[in-house]
PASEBA-1860 file (N, C-alpha, C; in nm, 3 decimals):
! residues 111
1> MPCLIPEI> 2.944/9.978/20.378/2.900/9.936/20.510/2.922/9.785/20.524 ~ 2.987/9.744/20.632/3.012/9.601/20.650/2.883/9.525/20.678 ~ 2.881/9.399/20.634/2.765/9.316/20.663/2.813/9.179/20.709 ~ 2.727/9.110/20.776/2.760/8.979/20.827/2.737/8.874/20.718 ~ 2.813/8.768/20.722/2.804/8.663/20.622/2.678/8.580/20.651 ~ 2.585/8.571/20.553/2.458/8.502/20.575/2.473/8.357/20.621 ~ 2.571/8.286/20.568/2.591/8.146/20.606/2.627/8.131/20.753 ~ 2.708/8.225/20.802/2.747/8.221/20.943/2.628/8.256/21.031
9> LFEIGKIL> 2.551/8.357/20.992/2.430/8.392/21.067/2.333/8.275/21.072 ~ 2.318/8.205/20.959/2.229/8.089/20.953/2.273/7.983/21.053 ~ 2.402/7.952/21.056/2.453/7.851/21.149/2.433/7.894/21.294 ~ 2.452/8.022/21.321/2.429/8.073/21.457/2.283/8.054/21.494 ~ 2.191/8.093/21.405/2.048/8.076/21.432/2.009/7.931/21.454 ~ 2.064/7.842/21.373/2.033/7.699/21.387/2.084/7.645/21.521 ~ 2.204/7.683/21.558/2.261/7.638/21.686/2.176/7.689/21.803 ~ 2.131/7.813/21.795/2.047/7.868/21.902/1.917/7.789/21.916
17> IEDGNSDT> 1.855/7.752/21.805/1.732/7.671/21.813/1.764/7.533/21.868 ~ 1.872/7.472/21.822/1.909/7.339/21.871/1.940/7.340/22.020 ~ 1.990/7.453/22.071/2.017/7.464/22.215/1.890/7.471/22.297 ~ 1.778/7.507/22.234/1.648/7.500/22.301/1.607/7.620/22.383 ~ 1.678/7.731/22.374/1.642/7.849/22.452/1.572/7.950/22.361 ~ 1.440/7.951/22.365/1.363/8.038/22.274/1.389/8.186/22.301 ~ 1.415/8.223/22.424/1.444/8.364/22.454/1.569/8.412/22.379 ~ 1.671/8.328/22.373/1.793/8.362/22.302/1.768/8.373/22.152
25> VIQFALSG> 1.685/8.283/22.099/1.650/8.287/21.957/1.580/8.419/21.925 ~ 1.486/8.458/22.008/1.412/8.583/21.986/1.505/8.703/21.997 ~ 1.595/8.703/22.095/1.692/8.813/22.108/1.778/8.823/21.983 ~ 1.822/8.709/21.932/1.901/8.708/21.809/1.819/8.766/21.693 ~ 1.694/8.723/21.680/1.608/8.770/21.570/1.586/8.921/21.577 ~ 1.574/8.973/21.697/1.547/9.115/21.714/1.671/9.204/21.715 ~ 1.788/9.142/21.698/1.912/9.221/21.706/1.945/9.294/21.576 ~ 1.867/9.273/21.472/1.891/9.345/21.347/1.808/9.288/21.234
33> KQQFQTTK> 1.799/9.366/21.127/1.717/9.325/21.012/1.771/9.196/20.950 ~ 1.901/9.189/20.932/1.961/9.070/20.871/1.944/8.947/20.961 ~ 1.954/8.966/21.092/1.936/8.855/21.184/1.791/8.806/21.183 ~ 1.696/8.900/21.169/1.555/8.860/21.164/1.527/8.779/21.038 ~ 1.578/8.826/20.924/1.560/8.751/20.798/1.624/8.613/20.809 ~ 1.741/8.606/20.869/1.809/8.478/20.886/1.727/8.385/20.974 ~ 1.669/8.437/21.080/1.587/8.355/21.168/1.467/8.298/21.092 ~ 1.409/8.376/21.004/1.299/8.326/20.921/1.348/8.212/20.831
41> YVFASATT> 1.468/8.225/20.775/1.525/8.119/20.691/1.554/7.993/20.773 ~ 1.601/8.013/20.895/1.628/7.898/20.982/1.497/7.825/21.012 ~ 1.392/7.900/21.044/1.261/7.838/21.068/1.214/7.763/20.943 ~ 1.238/7.820/20.826/1.196/7.756/20.701/1.272/7.626/20.675 ~ 1.390/7.612/20.733/1.470/7.492/20.710/1.442/7.381/20.810 ~ 1.363/7.408/20.911/1.335/7.307/21.015/1.263/7.187/20.954 ~ 1.296/7.068/21.003/1.235/6.946/20.951/1.133/6.885/21.046 ~ 1.127/6.934/21.169/1.032/6.882/21.266/0.950/6.997/21.324
49> LKLYDDYY> 0.818/6.977/21.327/0.727/7.078/21.379/0.619/7.008/21.460 ~ 0.604/7.049/21.586/0.501/6.995/21.674/0.414/7.110/21.721 ~ 0.286/7.104/21.688/0.194/7.213/21.717/0.101/7.176/21.832 ~ 0.095/7.263/21.931/0.009/7.245/22.047/-0.082/7.367/22.059 ~ -0.172/7.361/22.153/-0.270/7.468/22.170/-0.204/7.602/22.204 ~ -0.110/7.604/22.297/-0.053/7.731/22.342/0.097/7.747/22.317 ~ 0.156/7.652/22.245/0.298/7.663/22.210/0.328/7.570/22.093 ~ 0.449/7.580/22.039/0.493/7.486/21.936/0.641/7.458/21.955
57> NIGWEKKL> 0.684/7.341/21.907/0.824/7.302/21.906/0.869/7.297/21.761 ~ 0.988/7.346/21.735/1.042/7.345/21.600/1.190/7.314/21.606 ~ 1.239/7.245/21.503/1.381/7.213/21.498/1.411/7.099/21.404 ~ 1.506/7.018/21.444/1.554/6.907/21.362/1.561/6.783/21.449 ~ 1.483/6.681/21.414/1.474/6.553/21.483/1.457/6.572/21.633 ~ 1.560/6.542/21.711/1.549/6.548/21.857/1.590/6.684/21.914 ~ 1.642/6.773/21.832/1.687/6.904/21.879/1.580/7.008/21.850 ~ 1.485/7.020/21.942/1.371/7.109/21.923/1.375/7.224/22.023
65> CKFSNNRL> 1.313/7.333/21.984/1.303/7.450/22.071/1.155/7.483/22.088 ~ 1.114/7.512/22.210/0.974/7.541/22.242/0.950/7.692/22.237 ~ 0.846/7.732/22.162/0.808/7.872/22.149/0.663/7.889/22.190 ~ 0.633/7.998/22.259/0.494/8.027/22.294/0.424/8.086/22.173 ~ 0.296/8.102/22.182/0.217/8.154/22.069/0.190/8.303/22.082 ~ 0.295/8.383/22.094/0.272/8.528/22.091/0.291/8.577/21.947 ~ 0.270/8.703/21.923/0.268/8.756/21.786/0.398/8.733/21.711 ~ 0.510/8.765/21.772/0.638/8.752/21.705/0.668/8.606/21.672
73> EKLLLNSS> 0.644/8.520/21.767/0.675/8.379/21.747/0.581/8.316/21.645 ~ 0.457/8.366/21.635/0.367/8.319/21.530/0.416/8.367/21.393 ~ 0.469/8.488/21.388/0.524/8.539/21.263/0.639/8.451/21.216 ~ 0.726/8.412/21.307/0.836/8.323/21.272/0.784/8.187/21.231 ~ 0.681/8.137/21.300/0.623/8.007/21.265/0.571/8.008/21.122 ~ 0.514/8.119/21.079/0.462/8.128/20.943/0.572/8.118/20.837 ~ 0.697/8.127/20.879/0.809/8.108/20.786/0.841/7.960/20.770 ~ 0.789/7.877/20.856/0.823/7.735/20.852/0.734/7.659/20.756
81> GNRVNTLF> 0.766/7.533/20.737/0.684/7.446/20.656/0.747/7.402/20.527 ~ 0.854/7.468/20.484/0.915/7.435/20.357/0.980/7.297/20.355 ~ 1.038/7.255/20.466/1.111/7.129/20.469/1.063/7.033/20.577 ~ 0.947/7.055/20.630/0.897/6.973/20.740/0.874/6.830/20.693 ~ 0.940/6.736/20.762/0.921/6.593/20.737/0.838/6.529/20.847 ~ 0.850/6.582/20.969/0.779/6.528/21.084/0.687/6.637/21.137 ~ 0.557/6.607/21.136/0.457/6.703/21.183/0.368/6.634/21.285 ~ 0.354/6.696/21.402/0.263/6.648/21.506/0.165/6.760/21.534
89> IEEYIPEY> 0.036/6.726/21.536/-0.068/6.824/21.565/-0.150/6.772/21.681 ~ -0.147/6.842/21.793/-0.225/6.800/21.910/-0.374/6.810/21.881 ~ -0.415/6.921/21.823/-0.553/6.943/21.782/-0.553/7.051/21.675 ~ -0.656/7.052/21.593/-0.662/7.151/21.486/-0.686/7.290/21.546 ~ -0.601/7.384/21.506/-0.613/7.522/21.550/-0.609/7.609/21.424 ~ -0.715/7.684/21.396/-0.721/7.763/21.272/-0.603/7.857/21.251 ~ -0.542/7.905/21.359/-0.429/7.997/21.346/-0.311/7.933/21.274 ~ -0.304/7.800/21.275/-0.194/7.729/21.210/-0.224/7.696/21.064
97> QSVFDRIA> -0.339/7.736/21.011/-0.380/7.695/20.877/-0.279/7.733/20.769 ~ -0.218/7.851/20.779/-0.120/7.892/20.677/0.000/7.798/20.675 ~ 0.039/7.748/20.792/0.151/7.653/20.799/0.108/7.520/20.736 ~ -0.014/7.474/20.767/-0.064/7.350/20.707/-0.066/7.361/20.555 ~ -0.114/7.474/20.505/-0.123/7.495/20.361/0.015/7.491/20.295 ~ 0.112/7.554/20.359/0.248/7.557/20.304/0.308/7.417/20.300 ~ 0.289/7.341/20.407/0.341/7.204/20.411/0.274/7.119/20.303 ~ 0.142/7.130/20.291/0.069/7.053/20.191/0.115/7.089/20.050
105> EKKRMFF> 0.137/7.216/20.024/0.181/7.259/19.892/0.319/7.203/19.858 ~ 0.410/7.207/19.954/0.544/7.154/19.931/0.540/7.004/19.907 ~ 0.456/6.934/19.981/0.444/6.788/19.962/0.387/6.756/19.825 ~ 0.292/6.833/19.775/0.234/6.810/19.643/0.338/6.829/19.533 ~ 0.431/6.919/19.554/0.534/6.945/19.452/0.627/6.826/19.434 ~ 0.644/6.745/19.540/0.736/6.633/19.534/0.670/6.502/19.494 ~ 0.538/6.498/19.487/0.468/6.374/19.451/0.393/6.387/19.323
END
C-alpha cells in the first residue's frame, strides 16, 4: 500500500499553519491518520505559543495561526510545548496545565 512521505507531509502542515488559516489546517489533519499524526508533530515543533481565554495562536515567530478552543483543537494543542521558546499567557486557565507542564519539563532538561 502506498504511503505519503512524512517529511513532505510535515512541510505541508507547517506551511498551512504559517498561512494562518486554521480551517485548512483542521481539514488537513482530518484527511487521514497519517496527516493527523503529522499535524501533531507540526504542533510539537512550534516555537511560539500565545494562550488566550477562548483561543490560542501557534506557529513560528511572526507566522502564527489562530485556533479556537474546541475539542479537536485542544487535542492538537496538547501536542505542543516541546520546542516553545516564546510563550504568552493572557491569564491562567487550568485547561492549559498539561501544556505548561510539558514546556516546564523540556526547559528543565536543558538547564
